[in-house]
Structures are given as C-alpha cells and as structure tokens.
C-alpha positions in Angstrom: 25.1 -7.8 13.3 22.7 -5.5 12.9 20.8 -4.1 16.3 17.4 -2.0 15.8 18.4 1.4 16.7 15.4 2.0 18.9 14.0 -1.4 20.9 11.0 0.1 22.4 9.4 1.1 19.7 5.9 0.1 20.5 2.6 0.3 19.3 1.5 3.8 20.1 4.8 5.5 19.0 4.4 3.5 15.5 0.9 4.6 15.0 2.1 8.5 15.8 4.8 8.2 13.0 2.1 6.2 10.8 -0.5 9.8 11.5 2.5 11.7 10.0 2.3 12.0 6.1 4.9 10.4 4.2 7.1 9.1 7.3 6.4 5.3 6.8 5.7 2.8 3.9 3.9 -0.5 4.5 5.6 -3.2 2.0 3.8 -6.2 1.0 6.1 -8.5 0.7 4.1 -11.9 -0.6 0.3 -12.8 -0.8 2.1 -16.5 0.3 1.4 -17.8 3.3 1.2 -21.6 4.9 -1.4 -21.1 7.9 -4.5 -20.8 5.5 -6.9 -18.8 8.3 -10.5 -18.9 7.6 -10.6 -15.1 8.3 -7.7 -14.3 6.4 -8.0 -10.8 5.0 -6.1 -10.7 2.0 -7.1 -15.0 1.3 -3.6 -15.9 1.1 -2.7 -19.5 0.6 0.2 -21.4 0.5 0.5 -21.4 -3.6 -0.1 -17.8 -3.7 1.8 -15.7 -5.5 5.3 -14.1 -4.1 8.3 -12.6 -5.2 8.8 -13.4 -9.3 10.7 -10.5 -10.6 13.9 -9.8 -7.9 14.9 -6.8 -10.5 11.8 -5.1 -10.0 11.8 -5.7 -6.2 15.3 -4.2 -5.7 13.8 -1.2 -7.6 11.1 -0.7 -5.3 14.1 -1.4 -2.2 15.8 1.5 -4.0 13.2 3.8 -3.5 12.6 3.2 -0.1 16.2 3.2 0.9 16.6 6.8 -0.6 13.2 8.0 1.0 15.0 10.4 3.6 11.2 10.9 4.6 10.5 7.2 5.4 11.2 6.2 8.7 9.4 3.1 9.6 9.2 0.7 7.4 6.5 -2.2 7.7 6.7 -6.0 5.9 4.0 -7.6 5.6 1.9 -10.1 3.6 0.8 -12.6 3.1 3.7 -14.4 5.9 6.5 -12.5 5.4 9.1 -15.2 6.5 7.8 -17.9 3.7 9.6 -15.3 1.4 13.1 -16.0 2.8 14.8 -14.2 -0.7 12.8 -11.3 -0.6 13.1 -10.8 3.1 16.8 -11.0 3.7 17.3 -8.6 0.9 14.9 -6.0 2.2 16.0 -6.3 5.7 19.6 -6.2 4.7 19.2 -3.3 2.8 16.7 -0.9 4.8 18.3 -1.4 7.5 21.4 -0.2 6.0 19.4 2.9 4.8 18.9 3.4 8.7 15.2 2.3 8.2 13.6 0.8 11.4 12.0 -2.2 10.2 8.7 -3.6 11.9 7.5 -6.6 11.0 4.1 -8.2 10.8 4.1 -12.1 11.4 1.8 -15.0 12.3 5.2 -17.3 14.1 4.7 -19.9 11.7 8.5 -20.1 11.1 9.2 -21.0 15.5 7.0 -24.4 14.6 10.5 -25.9 14.5 12.6 -26.2 17.7 15.6 -24.0 16.7 14.9 -20.9 14.9 17.4 -20.5 11.8 20.3 -18.3 11.5 18.7 -15.8 8.8 15.4 -15.6 10.6 17.5 -14.7 13.6 19.1 -12.4 12.0 15.8 -10.9 10.7 14.4 -10.4 13.8 17.7 -8.7 15.6 17.5 -6.2 12.4 13.7 -5.3 13.5 12.9 -2.7 15.7 9.1 -4.2 16.3 7.0 -7.6 15.6 4.0 -7.8 15.3 3.2 -11.1 16.6 -0.7 -12.5 15.6 -2.5 -15.4 17.5 -6.4 -16.1 17.9 -8.3 -19.4 17.7 -8.1 -18.9 13.8 -4.0 -19.6 13.8 -4.4 -22.8 16.4 -4.4 -25.4 14.1 -1.0 -24.1 12.4 0.8 -22.1 14.9 0.2 -24.0 18.5 0.5 -22.3 22.0 4.0 -23.7 22.0 5.0 -22.2 18.8 3.6 -18.9 19.4 5.7 -19.2 23.0 9.1 -20.1 21.2 8.2 -17.6 18.6 7.6 -14.6 21.7 10.8 -15.5 23.1 13.1 -15.3 19.8 11.7 -11.8 19.2 12.5 -10.5 22.9 15.9 -12.5 22.6 16.5 -10.3 19.0 15.7 -7.2 20.6 13.0 -5.8 19.1 9.5 -5.4 21.2 7.0 -7.5 20.6 3.5 -6.6 19.9 1.0 -9.4 20.0 -2.3 -9.2 18.1 -5.7 -11.1 18.1 -9.3 -10.0 17.3 -10.8 -8.4 19.8 -12.5 -10.3 22.3 -12.1 -10.9 26.1 -11.3 -14.9 25.1 -8.4 -13.7 22.6 -7.2 -11.3 25.1 -7.1 -14.2 28.5 -5.6 -16.6 25.5 -2.4 -13.8 24.8 -2.0 -12.7 28.5 -2.0 -16.8 29.4 0.6 -17.1 26.5 2.8 -14.3 27.3 3.0 -15.6 31.2 4.2 -18.9 30.0 6.8 -16.8 27.9 8.4 -14.4 30.4 6.2 -14.9 33.6 4.3 -12.1 35.7 6.9 -9.3 34.0 5.7 -9.8 30.5 4.4 -6.6 30.1 8.3 -5.4 30.3 8.3 -7.2 26.7 5.2 -7.1 25.1 2.1 -5.7 24.7 -1.1 -6.6 23.2 -3.3 -4.9 20.4 -6.8 -6.3 19.4 -8.4 -5.7 16.5 -11.9 -5.2 15.4 -11.9 -8.3 12.4 -12.0 -7.4 8.6 -14.9 -8.2 6.3 -11.9 -8.1 3.9 -9.9 -11.5 1.5 -11.9 -14.5 3.1 -12.9 -13.0 6.4 -15.8 -11.5 3.9 -17.4 -14.7 4.8 -17.5 -14.5 8.3 -18.0 -11.2 9.0 -20.5 -9.4 8.6 -20.4 -5.4 10.0 -23.2 -3.6 10.4 -23.7 -0.2 8.9 -24.7 1.7 11.7 -22.6 5.3 12.0 -23.8 8.3 10.1 -20.8 9.4 7.3 -20.7 13.0 9.0 -19.3 10.9 12.4 -16.1 9.7 11.2 -13.2 11.4 11.7 -10.0 11.7 10.2 -8.4 8.4 8.2 -5.0 9.0 8.8 -3.9 5.9 6.6 -4.0 7.8 3.5 -1.7 9.8 5.0 1.2 6.6 4.0 1.3 4.0 0.9 1.7 0.9 0.6 3.4 -1.0 -2.2 3.3 -4.5 -3.1 6.3 -6.5 -4.7 4.6 -6.5 -7.9 4.9 -2.7 -8.0 1.9 -1.8 -6.9 1.3 0.9 -5.1 -2.2 1.7 -2.7 -3.0 5.4 -1.5 -3.9 3.5 2.1 -3.8 0.4 4.0 -6.9 -1.3 2.6 -5.7 -4.7 1.3 -8.9 -5.1 -0.9 -7.6 -2.3 -3.0 -3.9 -4.3 -3.6 -5.6 -7.0 -4.7 -7.5 -5.4 -7.1 -10.9 -4.5 -5.8 -12.5 -1.0 -5.0 -11.9 2.7 -6.6 -9.2 2.3 -8.9 -8.3 5.7 -7.8 -6.5 4.7 -4.6 -4.4 1.9 -6.8 -1.0 2.7 -9.2 1.8 0.7 -10.9 4.9 2.0 -11.4 8.7 0.1 -12.9 11.1 2.2 -11.6 11.7 4.4 -8.5 11.1 7.5 -10.4 7.6 5.9 -11.0 7.0 5.1 -7.5 7.7 8.5 -6.0 5.5 9.8 -8.1 2.3 7.5 -7.8 3.1 8.5 -4.1 3.4 12.3 -4.6 0.1 11.5 -6.3 -2.1 10.0 -3.5 -0.5 13.1 -1.1 -1.4 15.5 -3.7 -4.9 14.2 -4.3 -7.2 17.1 -2.9 -10.1 14.3 -2.2 -7.5 12.3 -0.4 -6.0 15.1 1.4 -9.3 15.8 3.3 -10.1 12.5 4.0 -6.7 12.0 5.8 -6.5 15.6 7.2 -10.4 17.1 7.6 -12.0 14.0 8.4 -15.3 12.6 6.3 -17.5 15.4 8.2 -15.8 17.6 6.5 -16.0 15.9 3.4 -19.3 15.9 3.5 -20.3 19.0 3.5 -19.2 18.8 -0.2 -22.3 19.4 -2.3 -21.5 16.5 -4.1 -21.4 14.4 -0.9 -24.0 15.8 1.7 -26.5 13.5 1.7 -23.6 10.7 2.7 -23.4 12.7 5.9 -26.4 11.3 7.1 -26.3 7.8 5.6 -24.8 5.1 7.5 -21.8 2.9 6.9 -19.5 -0.1 8.6 -16.7 1.2 8.6 -15.0 4.9 6.9 -13.4 2.2 3.8 -17.3 1.8 3.5 -17.9 5.8 3.1 -14.4 5.9 1.4 -15.3 3.9 -1.6 -18.6 5.6 -1.7 -16.7 9.1 -2.0 -14.3 8.3 -4.5 -17.1 6.4 -6.7 -19.0 9.2 -6.5 -16.6 11.7 -7.5 -14.9 9.9 -10.2 -14.9 11.4 -13.7 -16.4 14.3 -12.7 -13.7 16.1 -15.3 -11.9 18.8 -14.3 -10.3 19.6 -11.0 -13.2 20.4 -8.6 -12.0 23.8 -7.3 -14.2 23.4 -4.1 -12.2 20.4 -3.1 -9.0 21.8 -3.6 -9.6 24.3 -1.3 -11.0 22.4 1.1 -7.8 20.6 1.0 -5.9 23.6 1.8 -7.9 24.9 4.4 -7.6 21.9 6.2 -3.7 20.4 5.0 -2.2 18.8 8.1 -0.3 20.9 10.7 3.5 20.2 10.4 5.0 18.0 13.5 
C-alpha cells in the first residue's frame, strides 16, 4: 500500500504551502453530503449533484498530475467519502504522481464499526486528514463515530487536524474526544484548528458577521495564489465556495474541459493584475488605487466582501488598467 510521504505535514506546514503561488490546489470532489449540518457553507445535501462525467473528471486528474508545481492536493466537498469512485480514482492517480494528499471529511464513514478496505486505502494514501466536528455535526456523527474516525486516521499514518467553530465549548469538546481516542498524549497524534463561521450556503441563515474592519486594514489574501477546481470543470481563483456555486464576481470563475483549458484558467487568475495585488500586496495597497480609494475607509465583515466590491467596481472598464498592472508588478510575491 502507498504510504504518505510526509505524515507530519501539519496545519502550519500546509498553510505555508498554500501561501506560495501555484503550489497547491483544492479539488472539490462532490456537492453531496449526508450529514446535513445547518451551518454548511455550500448547502450540501444527501441528494446534491456529484460526478456524472468521469471522462471530464479524468482529464482534471491528468492536469493536476502533470502539473509539477502542485505539491499539495486537497479534496473537499460535500463529503468526499460519499463519492467512492471519484475519491479512489483521484487518490490512486495523484498519489502515484507524487502529490501530497490532504482530505477534508466529517468522518461520517466511521459510523460503521469496521472501516471498509477502500476507505483505509484512501486514508493510507493521504498525508493529512482534516476531521470536522461541532454541535451541528452531532446528530449524524456522534462522539463514538468521531473517536473511531480519529483512531483510523492515526492508524493510517496520516496527521490529524480536527476542525470546529471558534468557541471555547467546541475546543473543550474536541480535546475531550481526542483524549478519549488517544489518551493524554493526544497532541502527538493530532492538533486542533478552530475557524470563524462562514456566512455562506446554509450558514448565511445563521451567521451575520459585523462589518467593522476598514478596507485598508485588510492584508493580502494569499488564498488567491492557488485555484480550486470542481469535478464539473469549474475553475475558481480562490477558496470562496459561494463563487464556486455560481455567485459573486464572474471574474473569479472559469469553465474548461481539457487539461490545456484548466491550465489556462489557472494561469489567467495568476496573471490578473487585480488578483495579484490582492494576493501579494494586499487590500491596503489595492485601496490606494483612485477608483477604489473610498473602499479604504469603508468597513467590511471580511476580505471576501471587500474583494467582491473591488472586482465589481473594476469590471468592464475596457483595456487593462495600467496603474493596476504597475501595482501588481511592484508587489510581486518574493520567490520562496
């Protein structure tokens, strides 16, 4: 069996890779998920769409496998483990190509007492597994399910990152579950990564972020340095799942059907001067542009809101903005 090349690729190490332009990619494997969390940022359901065209999906995998620059490939959804054919195909193809595989999962596959052989193989091909849990997951993935999932990840040799909402109750619950799974030495097997709730998908009905940060105070969004690709050939210039689902600026979304088309879409995002300023110099620099200067004092809940406003403001402005191109060149990311 294929073992992960670097089982201790922890969250900080993955973030360092993601901060480097063109070094990672997120493969959105399926929209489908049986858990049905009320805070789901992509509105995934048990009957949501999943891979229908495996020829197209194979061409996506061929592109990722041939792109030497891609070091880390992450799989998300939906729940990747409900798409057995696509997940096993992707893991086999990309692990063989030397990619380091990162999985995002709810652990719903651990509801049965014994983990199926195909699931164990997928975990063994992975470098890191992000396992999510919080109050919204509890009705479908119990504490016992979580413990089984955590132990199976550890047995596979992958590093475990447990994710949840950023509050003290969730942290305590996660640490208690990890202690159940591994005892007091659990930090040798896993880490905890808490995140702010996302007001996307079904989460938009639950969370209402406050617009309190001036635009000029937002730094670079390094997530525009690496693309996301959906199983249907949609390529997105950042990690925002609303954009992937067809909302927000069209400038952040392209469709392709061939390896060349996927590569051209990713390159177009990397070459976009406005996106380069956002990713390298940051929003403070961006809002110094005369057409965007007023956004520096306006307040936003997050950098996505500011990004969408800037993209909308600059859309359809005719020939390339020479000032924006100069700003992009001046702030170009330092090679690492």
